[in-house]
C-alpha positions in Angstrom: -13.8 -7.4 -5.2 -13.5 -4.4 -2.8 -13.2 -3.3 0.9 -16.0 -4.6 3.1 -18.3 -2.1 4.8 -18.1 0.5 2.4 -16.3 3.4 0.2 -12.5 2.4 -0.7 -10.3 4.2 1.7 -7.7 6.4 0.3 -4.7 8.9 0.8 -3.1 11.2 -1.6 0.5 13.0 -1.5 0.9 16.1 -3.4 1.6 15.4 -7.0 4.8 17.2 -8.6 3.2 19.6 -11.4 3.7 18.0 -14.9 4.5 14.9 -13.8 2.0 11.8 -15.2 0.5 9.3 -12.9 -1.1 6.1 -14.3 -4.8 5.4 -13.7 -5.2 2.8 -10.7 -6.3 0.3 -13.1 -3.7 1.3 -16.3 -1.6 -1.9 -17.6 2.1 0.0 -17.1 4.7 -2.3 -18.9 8.0 -2.3 -16.5 11.2 -3.6 -17.2 12.5 -3.9 -13.5 9.5 -3.8 -10.6 9.9 -0.8 -7.7 11.3 -2.8 -4.8 11.0 -2.2 -1.3 13.8 0.1 0.2 12.4 1.0 3.6 9.6 -1.4 4.8 6.7 0.3 7.7 4.6 -2.2 9.9 1.5 0.0 10.8 0.6 0.6 14.3 -1.9 -1.9 15.5 -5.0 -0.1 16.1 -5.4 -0.3 20.0 -9.2 -0.7 19.5 -8.6 -3.6 17.3 -6.2 -5.1 19.6 -8.6 -5.2 22.6 -11.3 -6.9 20.3 -8.8 -9.3 18.8 -9.3 -8.5 15.5 -6.9 -10.1 13.1 -6.7 -10.0 9.2 -4.9 -8.8 6.0 -5.4 -5.9 3.9 -4.2 -5.4 0.7 -2.7 -1.7 -0.1 -2.4 -1.1 -4.0 0.0 1.9 -3.9 1.4 4.4 -6.6 4.6 4.4 -6.1 6.5 7.9 -8.2 9.7 8.1 -10.0 11.6 8.8 -7.4 10.3 5.7 -5.2 7.7 7.6 -3.1 4.1 6.9 -2.3 1.9 9.2 -4.1 -1.3 7.4 -3.3 -2.3 4.6 -1.4 -5.9 2.5 -1.8 -7.4 -0.3 0.5 -8.3 -3.1 -2.5 -9.4 -5.8 -0.5 -9.4 -6.2 3.3 -10.5 -9.5 5.0 -11.0 -7.7 8.6 -13.1 -5.1 8.1 -12.6 -1.5 8.4 -11.3 -0.9 11.5 -7.6 -1.9 10.2 -7.8 -0.3 6.6 -6.5 3.4 8.0 -3.0 2.0 10.3 -2.6 -0.1 6.8 -2.9 2.8 4.2 -0.6 5.1 7.1 1.9 2.6 6.9 2.0 2.1 3.1 2.3 6.0 2.8 5.5 5.6 4.9 7.1 3.0 2.6 10.5 4.1 0.5 10.9 2.2 -2.7 13.3 1.9 -5.9 11.5 3.2 -8.4 10.1 1.1 -11.5 12.4 0.8 -14.6 11.1 1.2 -18.0 13.5 1.9 -21.2 16.8 2.3 -18.8 14.5 5.5 -17.0 12.2 5.3 -13.9 8.3 5.3 -14.3 5.6 5.8 -12.0 3.8 2.4 -11.7 1.4 0.8 -9.0 2.3 -2.2 -6.1 0.2 -4.2 -3.9 1.4 -4.6 -0.1 0.0 -6.7 1.7 -0.1 -6.1 5.1 -1.2 -8.7 8.5 -2.5 -7.7 11.5 -1.9 -10.7 14.0 -1.9 -10.6 17.8 0.4 -13.4 17.9 3.5 -14.0 16.3 3.6 -17.2 14.2 5.9 -20.0 16.0 9.0 -20.2 13.9 9.2 -23.6 12.3 
């Protein structure tokens, strides 16, 4: 598992002092998973558009107690590195409801797939 073509790509936002954040591979039990409140469609990189590159990028996002992304890491990409940065940038603009455990908000990781398609699939 990992990103094709090198190091994992990630972005981090400043973390509030004293706020405990789970490790990317830690199991965090939750009663209610974070839900997407605001979804941001990543901007299709012009170089990928011109080259006809399509594919999917799976981004693991650390969602804090307020539902804001704190880190985003590409965990899988079937389109090469050219689409990874666009997916990360889009992921960091998402807004979530926070995860809940014991009736209170907690931080946890979620995985969001970003699909880059040059043509919309026909509707059935």
